[in-house]
C-alpha positions in Angstrom: -10.3 12.3 127.6 -14.1 12.6 127.6 -14.7 13.1 123.9 -12.3 10.0 123.2 -14.4 7.9 125.8 -17.4 9.0 123.5 -16.1 7.9 120.6 -15.3 4.3 122.3 -18.8 4.0 123.8 -20.2 4.5 120.2 -18.8 1.6 118.8 -20.6 -0.8 121.4 -24.0 -1.2 119.4 -22.0 -2.0 116.3 -19.8 -4.6 118.5 -23.0 -6.0 119.8 -24.8 -6.6 116.2 -22.0 -7.7 114.3 -21.5 -10.3 117.5 -25.3 -11.3 117.1 -24.9 -11.4 113.4 -21.9 -14.0 114.6 -24.2 -16.4 116.3 -24.1 -14.6 120.2 -27.0 -13.5 122.3 -27.2 -10.7 124.7 -26.7 -12.6 127.8 -23.0 -14.1 126.8 -22.2 -10.9 125.5 -23.1 -9.4 129.1 -21.3 -12.4 130.8 -18.0 -12.1 128.7 -17.9 -8.2 128.6 -18.1 -8.2 132.2 -16.3 -10.8 133.0 -13.3 -9.8 130.6 -13.2 -6.1 131.3 -13.8 -6.2 135.3 -10.3 -8.2 135.7 -8.6 -6.5 132.8 -9.5 -2.7 134.8 -8.7 -4.2 138.0 -5.2 -5.0 136.5 -4.4 -1.5 135.1 -5.3 0.3 138.8 -3.0 -2.6 140.7 -0.1 -2.0 137.6 -0.6 1.8 138.0 -0.3 1.5 141.7 -3.8 3.6 142.1 -4.0 4.3 145.8 -6.4 1.1 147.3 -10.0 2.3 148.8 -11.1 1.3 152.1 -13.1 -1.8 152.8 -16.2 0.4 152.8 -15.9 2.4 149.8 -14.9 -0.9 148.1 -18.0 -2.4 149.2 -20.1 0.6 148.0 -18.3 0.8 144.5 -19.0 -2.3 144.1 -22.6 -2.3 144.7 -22.7 1.0 142.4 -22.0 -1.7 139.5 -25.7 -2.7 140.1 -26.6 0.7 138.0 -23.7 -0.6 135.7 -25.1 -4.2 134.9 -28.4 -2.8 134.4 -27.5 -0.2 131.9 -25.6 -2.7 130.0 -28.4 -5.3 130.1 -31.0 -2.7 128.8 -28.6 -1.9 125.8 -27.9 -5.7 125.2 -31.4 -6.1 124.7 -32.2 -2.9 123.0 -29.5 -4.0 120.0 -31.2 -7.2 119.8 -34.7 -5.5 118.9 -33.9 -2.3 117.3 -31.5 -0.3 115.1 -28.6 0.5 117.1 -28.9 4.4 116.7 -32.6 4.0 118.0 -31.3 2.6 121.1 -28.7 4.7 121.8 -30.0 8.0 121.3 -32.9 7.4 123.7 -30.4 6.2 126.3 -28.9 9.8 125.8 -31.6 11.3 128.5 -29.0 10.8 131.0 -26.8 13.9 130.3 -29.9 16.0 131.5 -30.8 13.4 134.4 -26.8 13.8 135.4 -26.8 17.8 135.1 -29.9 18.2 137.1 -28.5 15.6 139.9 -25.3 17.4 139.7 -26.8 20.6 140.4 -28.9 19.3 143.3 -26.5 17.1 144.9 -23.2 18.7 144.1 -24.1 22.1 143.7 -22.4 22.0 140.3 -23.2 25.4 138.6 -26.0 25.5 136.0 -25.5 28.6 134.0 -27.2 29.9 130.7 -24.3 28.3 128.5 -24.6 25.0 130.4 -28.3 24.6 129.9 -28.1 26.1 126.3 -25.4 23.1 125.3 -28.3 20.6 127.2 -30.9 21.9 125.3 -28.8 21.7 122.1 -27.9 17.9 122.9 -31.1 16.7 123.7 -32.7 18.7 120.9 -30.3 16.8 118.2 -31.0 13.7 119.7 -34.7 14.3 119.4 -34.1 14.9 115.7 -32.2 12.0 115.3 -34.6 10.0 116.8 -37.9 11.0 115.5 -37.1 10.1 111.8 -37.0 6.6 112.5 -39.2 4.1 110.8 -41.1 1.7 111.9 -39.9 2.5 115.5 -39.7 -0.1 118.3 -41.3 1.0 121.9 -39.1 -2.0 123.6 -36.0 -0.4 121.9 -37.0 3.2 123.2 -38.0 2.0 126.8 -34.7 -0.1 127.1 -32.6 2.9 125.9 -34.0 5.1 128.3 -33.7 2.7 131.0 -30.1 2.5 130.3 -29.9 6.0 130.6 -31.4 6.1 133.8 -29.6 3.7 134.9 -26.1 5.0 134.0 -26.8 8.4 135.0 -27.0 6.5 138.8 -23.5 5.4 138.3 -22.0 8.6 136.9 -23.6 10.7 139.8 -22.4 7.7 142.4 -19.0 7.9 141.2 -18.4 11.5 141.2 -19.1 11.2 144.6 -16.9 8.7 145.7 -14.3 10.3 143.5 -14.7 13.8 144.9 -15.9 12.8 148.4 -13.9 10.2 149.1 -10.5 11.0 146.9 -11.1 7.5 145.0 -9.1 6.8 142.6 -11.3 6.9 138.8 -9.0 3.5 138.1 -10.3 1.9 141.0 -14.2 3.0 140.1 -13.7 1.8 136.3 -12.6 -1.4 137.9 -14.8 -1.8 140.8 -18.0 -1.0 138.8 -17.5 -3.7 136.5 -15.8 -6.4 139.1 -19.1 -6.2 140.7 -21.4 -7.4 137.9 -18.9 -9.6 137.0 -19.0 -11.3 140.4 -22.5 -11.9 139.9 -22.5 -13.4 136.9 -19.9 -15.7 137.5 -22.3 -17.2 140.4 -25.2 -17.0 137.8 -23.2 -18.6 135.3 -23.7 -22.1 136.9 -27.6 -22.0 137.1 -27.8 -20.2 133.8 -25.0 -20.6 131.2 -24.3 -18.5 128.6 -24.1 -20.4 125.4 -20.5 -20.1 123.7 -20.1 -17.6 120.5 -20.3 -20.9 117.5 -17.0 -18.5 115.4 -14.1 -17.1 116.0 -15.3 -14.0 114.4 -18.0 -13.8 117.1 -15.3 -13.5 120.0 -13.5 -10.7 118.4 -16.4 -8.9 118.5 -17.0 -10.1 122.0 -13.4 -8.9 122.9 -13.9 -5.4 121.5 -16.9 -4.9 122.8 -15.2 -5.7 126.4 -12.0 -3.9 125.7 -12.8 -0.7 123.4 -16.1 -0.1 124.6 -16.3 -1.0 127.8 -12.5 -1.1 129.9 -10.5 1.5 127.4 -13.6 3.7 127.2 -14.5 4.3 131.0 -10.9 4.7 132.4 -10.9 7.7 129.8 -14.3 9.0 130.6 -13.6 8.5 134.8 -10.3 10.1 134.4 -12.2 13.0 132.2 -15.3 13.1 134.9 -12.9 13.8 137.8 -11.3 16.8 135.9 -14.5 19.0 134.3 -17.4 17.3 137.0 -20.5 15.1 136.2 -22.4 17.2 134.6 -19.8 18.6 131.8 -18.8 15.0 131.0 -22.3 13.8 130.1 -22.9 16.7 127.7 -19.3 15.9 126.4 -20.0 12.4 126.0 -22.9 13.8 123.8 -20.4 12.3 120.9 -21.1 8.7 121.6 -24.6 8.8 120.0 -23.3 10.3 116.9 -20.5 7.8 116.8 -23.2 5.2 116.9 -25.3 7.1 114.2 -22.6 7.1 111.6 -21.3 3.6 112.4 -24.7 2.0 112.2 -25.2 3.9 108.5 -22.0 3.2 107.1 -21.6 -0.7 108.4 -24.8 -1.6 108.8 -26.9 0.3 106.5 -29.3 2.1 108.9 -30.9 4.9 107.3 -29.5 8.5 108.2 -31.2 11.3 106.4 -31.1 15.1 106.6 -33.0 15.7 109.9 -31.0 13.0 111.0 -27.4 15.1 109.9 -29.1 18.5 111.4 -29.7 16.3 114.5 -25.8 15.3 114.4 -24.8 18.6 113.9 -26.8 20.1 116.8 -24.9 17.5 118.8 -21.6 18.7 117.7 -22.6 22.2 118.2 -23.5 21.3 122.1 -19.7 19.8 122.3 -17.9 22.7 121.0 -20.1 25.4 122.9 -19.6 23.5 126.2 -15.7 23.0 125.2 -15.6 26.7 124.7 -16.9 27.3 128.3 -15.3 28.1 131.2 -15.0 25.4 133.7 -17.4 26.2 136.3 -16.7 25.7 140.2 -18.4 23.8 142.2 -21.0 25.1 144.7 -22.5 23.3 147.9 -22.8 19.8 148.0 -25.0 18.2 149.7 -23.8 14.4 149.8 
């Protein structure tokens, strides 16, 4: 589930860039993504008859959506300013943050094999990002900001699901609905511009359904089964997907060192997949 989610997440940069090429802008894509994915995910949760959260837990999950919004905002602005591979790879500082956070907050074991997987994955990301030409500092900063935000979402979601038995479907639905409600209110003073062509609408829909709704359902379902740190490391397939799509579709550069970096990411995923699931220890939250 997590690997499939990573592939879906990896399409976001491509769909965003194609949307921009069709005349769209980052703010409009932000509004469309949340306002399409939020209600869609709520409909899925209701149709699946997932146990509904209490009011307090629902409000806490809606509030966690602020970090979801921050991650999306940083990434969409980054995709408009820098190569999608570079932004996505900078974003992938989050596995390290999640792994350390899960060990501190939830007592998830951090053994040698897991540490090696983290090191291999981050090393591969560093190799890929290190050979980019005309590196955009703004793109790197925005990618890193998105990584910090999504790490907060993952850790909060893990606590809500394990500590409060909240369904992954409702985690997905509410963390997207919170930003959707805020953006719906903001639409009045700050109106987004409608995409000028039908193709742009299609790319926006793909960014909402494939890169958001389907991806988060798969990811959070897998997160509940394997833990926060395992899920975040397995999701290293996302930057590999983004780099390959950027190379094949958009013509972004992919050199020998980038290929080596991609191989390290794949090796990290395989190493972690072969490792027995580690039982969590003490929990601080």
